[in-house]
SEROGU-597083 format. One line per 3 residues: number of its first residue (from 1); their letters; for each residue x, y negated, z of N, C-alpha, C. Coordinates in Angstrom, 3 decimals, decimal comma, always signed. Each point is the difference from the previous one (the first is absolute). Last residue first. Layout:
<recs>
NUM> a> X:Y:Z:X:Y:Z:X:Y:Z ~ ...
</recs>
This chain:
<recs>
144> thn> -21,544:-5,217:-20,245:+0,137:+0,297:-1,588:-1,812:+0,531:-0,025 ~ +2,602:-1,421:+4,154:-0,309:-1,097:-0,928:-0,391:+0,321:-1,246 ~ +0,329:+3,314:+3,269:-0,777:-1,021:+0,461:-0,100:-1,353:-0,707
141> rhe> +3,509:+3,365:-1,047:-1,399:+0,578:-0,504:-1,219:-1,091:+0,812 ~ +4,307:-1,218:+1,213:-0,020:+0,229:-1,393:-1,450:+0,426:-0,429 ~ +1,201:+0,093:+4,276:-0,410:-1,235:-0,271:+0,197:-0,238:-1,511
138> saa> +0,566:+4,483:+1,954:-1,243:-0,616:+0,161:+0,134:-1,551:-0,342 ~ +4,284:+2,089:-0,684:-1,191:+0,414:-0,911:-1,360:-0,461:+0,880 ~ +3,306:-1,412:+2,278:+0,238:-1,146:-1,086:-0,906:+0,681:-1,314
135> svl> +0,501:+2,198:+4,487:-0,997:-1,202:+0,126:+0,376:-1,020:-1,673 ~ +2,212:+4,380:+0,254:-1,544:-0,110:+0,454:-0,669:-1,196:+0,050 ~ +4,568:-0,088:+0,014:-0,123:+0,220:-1,656:-2,120:+0,167:-0,148
132> dli> +2,172:-0,795:+4,323:+0,289:-1,097:-1,107:-0,556:+0,342:-0,958 ~ +0,509:+3,376:+2,998:-0,706:-1,054:+0,268:-0,713:-1,035:-0,670 ~ +4,182:+2,804:-0,932:-1,140:+0,836:-0,158:-1,352:-1,066:+0,240
129> fva> +4,471:-1,666:+1,218:-0,351:+0,173:-1,537:-1,281:+0,787:-0,141 ~ +1,340:-0,346:+4,368:-0,404:-1,003:-0,405:-0,410:-0,474:-1,464 ~ +1,171:+4,321:+1,691:-1,339:-0,643:+0,538:-0,366:-1,168:-0,344
126> igm> +4,450:+1,866:-0,633:-0,867:+0,247:-1,051:-1,227:-0,216:+0,340 ~ +2,974:-1,646:+3,225:+0,102:-0,569:-1,436:-0,596:+0,573:-1,391 ~ -0,151:+2,205:+4,610:-0,697:-1,666:+0,459:+0,300:-0,719:-1,428
123> fie> +1,890:+4,327:+0,416:-1,213:-0,046:-0,276:-0,941:-1,454:-0,033 ~ +5,036:+0,526:+0,322:-0,583:+0,332:-1,011:-1,742:-0,027:-0,130 ~ +1,924:-0,552:+4,084:+0,025:-1,187:-1,079:-0,143:+0,255:-1,046
120> ifg> -0,364:+3,651:+3,212:-0,833:-1,228:+0,021:+0,046:-1,027:-0,725 ~ +3,403:+3,523:-0,384:-1,300:+0,201:-0,642:-1,298:-1,144:+0,490 ~ +4,447:-0,711:+1,994:-0,272:-0,057:-1,424:-1,155:+0,425:-0,712
117> itl> +0,461:+0,640:+4,329:+0,063:-1,405:+0,041:-0,109:-0,120:-1,829 ~ +0,927:+3,989:+1,632:-1,682:+0,152:+0,512:+0,000:-1,724:-0,565 ~ +4,273:+1,481:-0,135:-1,100:+0,865:-1,252:-1,000:-0,468:+0,106
114> lpp> +2,727:-1,631:+3,780:+0,371:-0,524:-1,581:-0,979:+0,616:-1,166 ~ +0,590:+1,814:+4,338:-1,125:-0,947:-0,042:+0,149:-0,869:-1,447 ~ +3,416:+3,547:+1,200:-1,414:+0,309:-0,249:-1,056:-0,869:-0,285
111> pgt> +5,172:-1,712:-0,510:-0,707:+0,886:+0,800:-1,326:+0,353:-0,198 ~ +4,595:-1,180:-3,096:-1,247:-0,810:+0,785:-0,858:+1,235:+0,645 ~ +3,866:+1,209:-2,985:+0,203:-1,490:+0,875:-0,927:-0,669:+0,772
108> ril> -0,058:+3,784:-3,377:+0,341:+0,411:+1,357:+0,612:-1,038:+0,955 ~ -2,480:+0,045:-4,499:+1,444:-0,115:-0,110:+0,711:+0,328:+1,293 ~ -4,502:-0,775:-0,616:+0,237:+1,696:-0,574:+1,821:-0,001:-0,179
105> yqg> -1,896:-3,961:+2,429:-0,586:+1,296:+0,453:+0,523:+1,202:-0,827 ~ +0,434:-4,236:-2,067:+1,062:+0,304:+1,095:-0,213:+0,927:+0,562 ~ -3,169:-0,290:-3,238:+1,025:+0,247:-0,361:+1,121:+0,224:+0,959
102> ifl> -4,135:-1,802:+1,443:+0,102:+1,576:-0,377:+1,171:+0,307:-0,458 ~ -0,693:-4,377:+0,396:+0,115:+0,692:+1,134:-0,038:+1,221:+0,284 ~ -0,361:-2,736:-4,206:+1,512:+0,295:+0,990:+0,125:+0,640:+1,285
99> cgv> -4,486:-0,281:-2,469:+1,162:+0,769:-0,329:+1,428:+0,341:-0,057 ~ -2,930:-3,338:+2,035:-0,724:+1,277:+0,572:+0,992:+1,039:-0,918 ~ +0,629:-4,515:-1,528:+0,440:+0,424:+1,414:-0,514:+1,232:+0,821
96> lik> -1,841:-1,263:-4,202:+1,646:+0,127:-0,262:+0,562:+0,342:+1,375 ~ -4,552:-1,048:+0,027:+0,274:+1,607:-0,762:+1,647:-0,015:-0,091 ~ -1,657:-4,216:+1,616:-0,247:+1,146:+1,196:-0,048:+1,379:-1,030
93> sla> +0,619:-3,784:-2,755:+1,093:-0,053:+1,073:-0,308:+1,058:+0,975 ~ -3,311:-0,202:-3,187:+1,152:+0,534:-0,828:+1,245:+0,087:+1,078 ~ -4,030:-2,768:+1,637:-0,072:+1,306:-0,345:+1,136:+1,157:-0,488
90> ilw> +0,539:-5,217:-0,437:+0,184:+1,064:+1,699:-0,642:+0,858:+0,080 ~ -0,741:-1,672:-4,353:+1,327:-0,040:+0,352:+0,130:+0,733:+1,411 ~ -4,144:-0,873:-1,357:+0,888:+1,738:-0,588:+1,234:-0,091:+0,365
87> tfa> -2,315:-4,046:+1,473:-0,779:+1,550:+0,496:+0,821:+1,210:-0,432 ~ +0,661:-3,764:-2,512:+0,641:-0,647:+1,146:-0,255:+1,505:+1,149 ~ -2,441:-0,726:-3,740:+1,664:+0,211:-0,609:+0,543:-0,038:+1,287
84> ryr> -4,466:-0,850:+0,487:+0,100:+1,135:-0,335:+1,306:+0,291:-0,211 ~ -2,325:-4,238:+1,732:+1,249:+0,372:+0,378:+0,292:+1,698:-0,239 ~ -4,234:-1,997:-0,951:+0,916:-1,236:-0,485:+1,466:+0,327:+0,031
81> rpd> -3,705:+3,138:+1,441:+0,270:-0,303:-1,554:+1,055:-0,937:-0,507 ~ -1,400:+0,869:+4,673:+1,016:+1,118:-0,407:+0,397:-0,446:-1,740 ~ -0,476:-2,917:+4,534:-0,466:-0,018:-1,388:+0,314:+0,687:-0,854
78> sfs> +0,663:-0,150:+4,749:-0,250:-0,934:-0,095:-1,329:-0,442:-1,954 ~ +2,957:+3,768:+1,748:-0,743:-0,189:+0,411:-1,107:-1,021:-0,375 ~ +4,435:-0,226:-1,000:-0,635:+0,852:-0,915:-1,257:+0,155:+0,457
75> iff> +2,870:-1,955:+2,812:-0,393:-0,644:-1,228:-0,866:+0,599:-1,164 ~ +1,423:+2,674:+3,798:-0,781:-1,205:+0,424:-0,330:-1,085:-0,841 ~ +3,113:+3,273:-0,601:-1,157:+0,345:-0,246:-1,119:-0,915:+0,521
72> gig> +4,621:-1,211:+0,328:-0,591:-0,040:-1,643:-1,102:+0,990:+0,207 ~ +1,726:-0,744:+3,620:-0,457:-1,276:-0,143:-0,358:+0,397:-1,406 ~ +1,693:+3,639:+1,873:-1,012:+0,119:+0,227:-0,763:-1,674:-0,037
69> vif> +4,245:+0,829:-1,496:-0,630:+1,243:-0,856:-1,565:-0,361:+0,676 ~ +4,192:-2,370:+2,102:-0,763:-0,575:-1,239:-1,711:+0,922:-0,979 ~ +2,487:+1,469:+4,283:-0,900:-0,981:-0,041:-0,309:-0,826:-1,234
66> efi> +2,298:+4,033:-0,026:-1,056:+0,117:+0,143:-0,777:-1,186:+0,379 ~ +4,583:-0,986:-0,687:-0,794:+0,823:-1,137:-1,322:+0,284:+0,144 ~ +2,734:-1,430:+3,638:-0,633:-0,891:-1,031:-0,868:+0,369:-1,333
63> asv> +1,523:+3,298:+3,582:-0,958:-0,614:-0,012:-0,541:-1,149:-0,920 ~ +4,079:+2,188:-1,106:-1,254:+1,325:+0,079:-1,083:-1,302:+0,676 ~ +3,802:-1,741:+0,483:+0,133:+0,065:-1,250:-1,684:+0,706:-0,419
60> rpf> +1,593:+0,340:+4,577:-0,579:-1,188:-0,419:-0,336:-0,374:-1,431 ~ +2,366:+3,873:+0,980:-1,735:+0,314:+0,721:-0,547:-1,539:-0,110 ~ +4,835:+0,703:-1,208:-0,726:+0,426:-0,813:-1,749:-0,031:+0,484
57> fpp> +4,302:-1,157:+2,119:-0,952:-1,161:-0,241:-1,037:+0,706:-1,031 ~ +3,753:+2,563:+1,723:-0,898:-0,922:+0,798:-1,064:-0,672:+0,092 ~ +2,040:+3,630:-3,624:+0,327:-1,147:+0,817:-0,889:-0,264:+0,916
54> gml> -0,931:+4,968:-1,454:+0,454:-1,583:-0,813:+0,553:-0,847:+0,875 ~ -1,187:+4,304:+1,550:-0,303:+0,341:-1,101:+0,420:-1,247:-0,627 ~ +0,316:+0,404:+4,072:+1,155:+0,565:-0,494:-0,232:+0,165:-1,228
51> hsl> -3,188:-1,275:+3,318:+0,925:-1,167:-0,696:+1,028:+0,424:-0,592 ~ -4,254:+2,840:+0,416:+1,055:-0,449:+0,682:+0,572:-0,992:-0,455 ~ -4,878:+2,727:-0,369:+1,142:-0,468:-0,652:+1,008:-0,452:+0,835
48> gis> -4,605:+2,422:+1,137:+1,035:+0,365:-0,563:+1,081:-0,447:-0,648 ~ -4,024:-2,306:+2,095:-0,273:+0,558:-1,242:+1,303:+0,931:-0,651 ~ +0,215:-2,642:+3,629:-1,391:+0,938:+0,773:-0,001:+0,605:-1,840
45> pif> +3,574:-2,799:+0,655:+0,334:+1,466:+0,440:-1,221:+0,753:+0,150 ~ -0,272:-4,252:-1,566:+1,014:+0,607:-1,102:+0,119:+1,670:+0,745 ~ -2,381:-3,479:+2,739:-0,843:+0,576:-0,970:+0,882:+0,650:-1,094
42> ldt> +1,596:-2,426:+4,011:-1,116:+1,328:+0,346:-0,189:+0,613:-1,403 ~ +2,763:-3,449:-0,281:+1,037:+1,088:+0,908:-0,910:+1,150:+0,500 ~ -1,713:-3,836:-2,396:+0,834:+0,912:-1,099:+0,360:+0,654:+0,595
39> fvf> -3,467:-2,923:+0,806:+0,275:+1,255:+0,781:+0,952:+0,433:-0,644 ~ -1,441:-3,801:-2,030:-0,009:-0,470:+1,459:+0,617:+1,186:+0,830 ~ -0,357:+0,098:-4,728:+0,766:-0,778:+0,210:+0,082:-0,590:+1,393
36> qaf> -2,288:+3,730:-1,751:+1,029:+0,217:-0,468:+1,007:-1,105:+0,669 ~ -4,639:-0,241:+0,667:+0,835:+1,191:+0,706:+1,212:-0,015:-0,388 ~ -2,332:-2,755:-2,349:+0,194:-0,951:+1,225:+0,523:+1,119:+0,449
33> ail> -0,985:+1,671:-4,076:+1,003:-0,996:+0,158:+0,678:-0,627:+1,355 ~ -3,416:+3,041:-1,266:+0,732:+0,358:+0,476:+1,332:-0,618:-0,006 ~ -4,273:-1,888:-0,228:-0,117:+0,614:+1,447:+1,389:+1,010:-0,614
30> lny> -1,302:-1,934:-3,589:+0,423:-1,522:+1,258:+0,142:+0,537:+1,220 ~ -1,452:+2,940:-3,470:+1,257:-0,432:-0,397:+0,774:-1,138:+1,056 ~ -4,694:+1,724:+0,149:+1,330:+0,988:+0,207:+0,999:-0,362:+0,194
27> igl> -3,486:-2,992:-1,152:+0,104:+0,334:+0,987:+0,939:+0,657:+0,697 ~ -0,598:-0,361:-4,493:+0,487:-1,162:+0,543:+0,094:+0,339:+1,621 ~ -2,233:+3,276:-2,187:+1,259:+0,066:-0,487:+0,840:-1,173:+0,430
24> all> -4,840:-0,402:+0,575:+0,951:+1,347:+0,849:+1,234:-0,053:-0,212 ~ -2,842:-2,745:-2,655:+0,302:-0,512:+1,080:+0,660:+1,020:+1,038 ~ -0,663:+1,439:-4,620:+1,245:-0,863:-0,277:-0,044:-0,487:+1,755
21> fsk> -3,501:+2,778:-0,414:+1,230:+0,652:-0,021:+1,194:-1,064:-0,135 ~ -4,272:-1,800:-0,571:+0,258:+0,675:+1,742:+1,317:+0,768:+0,117 ~ -1,300:-1,551:-4,982:+0,255:-1,104:+1,172:+0,558:+0,460:+1,321
18> fll> -1,854:+3,144:-2,770:+1,331:-0,362:-0,815:+0,728:-1,277:+1,491 ~ -4,399:+1,621:+0,068:+0,991:+1,212:+0,790:+1,010:-0,352:-0,322 ~ -3,363:-3,032:-1,874:+0,052:+0,012:+1,870:+1,118:+0,845:+0,359
15> ksl> -0,868:+0,507:-4,362:+0,465:-1,506:-0,109:+0,211:-0,055:+1,668 ~ -2,232:+3,478:-1,447:+1,380:+0,091:-0,493:+0,528:-1,094:+0,617 ~ -4,351:-0,558:+0,515:+0,366:+1,257:+0,804:+1,376:+0,043:-0,388
12> ffg> -2,732:-3,070:-2,831:+0,677:-0,385:+1,346:+0,928:+1,235:+1,382 ~ -1,420:+1,254:-4,425:+0,943:-0,966:-0,346:+0,176:-0,308:+1,751 ~ -3,458:+2,795:-0,700:+0,970:+1,011:-0,006:+1,663:-0,970:-0,351
9> kti> -4,518:-2,282:-0,154:+0,158:+0,487:+1,802:+1,625:+0,716:-0,263 ~ -1,712:-1,351:-3,897:+0,341:-1,134:+0,789:+0,433:+0,693:+1,173 ~ -1,604:+2,745:-2,714:+1,192:-0,153:-0,204:+0,805:-1,122:+0,265
6> slr> -4,718:+1,449:+0,830:+1,107:+0,790:+0,537:+1,318:-0,425:-0,266 ~ -3,323:-2,371:-1,880:-0,125:-0,314:+1,721:+0,929:+1,100:+0,473 ~ -1,031:+0,055:-4,709:+0,778:-0,835:+0,386:+0,464:-0,355:+1,046
3> pnm> -3,237:+3,417:-0,976:+1,578:+0,448:-0,262:+0,825:-1,028:+0,185 ~ -4,987:+0,661:+2,468:+0,571:-0,836:-1,313:+1,382:+0,155:+0,043 ~ -3,687:+3,546:+1,832:+1,322:-1,088:+0,638:+0,478:-0,518:-1,583
</recs>
């Protein structure tokens, strides 16, 4: 088998996986934003949160943040190489939000679902970094 062909195939698969993950994250964040914004009274209690955890407008602000992040992942999906810095900024924000959720749980002011949500947010942010690095490494190998 031609080694050049296998490198090209590896690059294609890693880029496809990365773009697919960005698309999935965009959809996920937009769905969460929609649920938080439209069904606030149903969504917030369903994940164990209460309105007592913050001001009444907090779920709406959180929904706007999720919406912006979802749109950001769609922008990154359109051209991951061009928007790499933007993608990293969004991934870093996911990690920081996850750390805040876990911290809130650990200081005993947050319900148990915050721990799970925090780990999911951190996982998503780290996965974006890893997939981007693998995609970039494959692209670099393909050009050398």
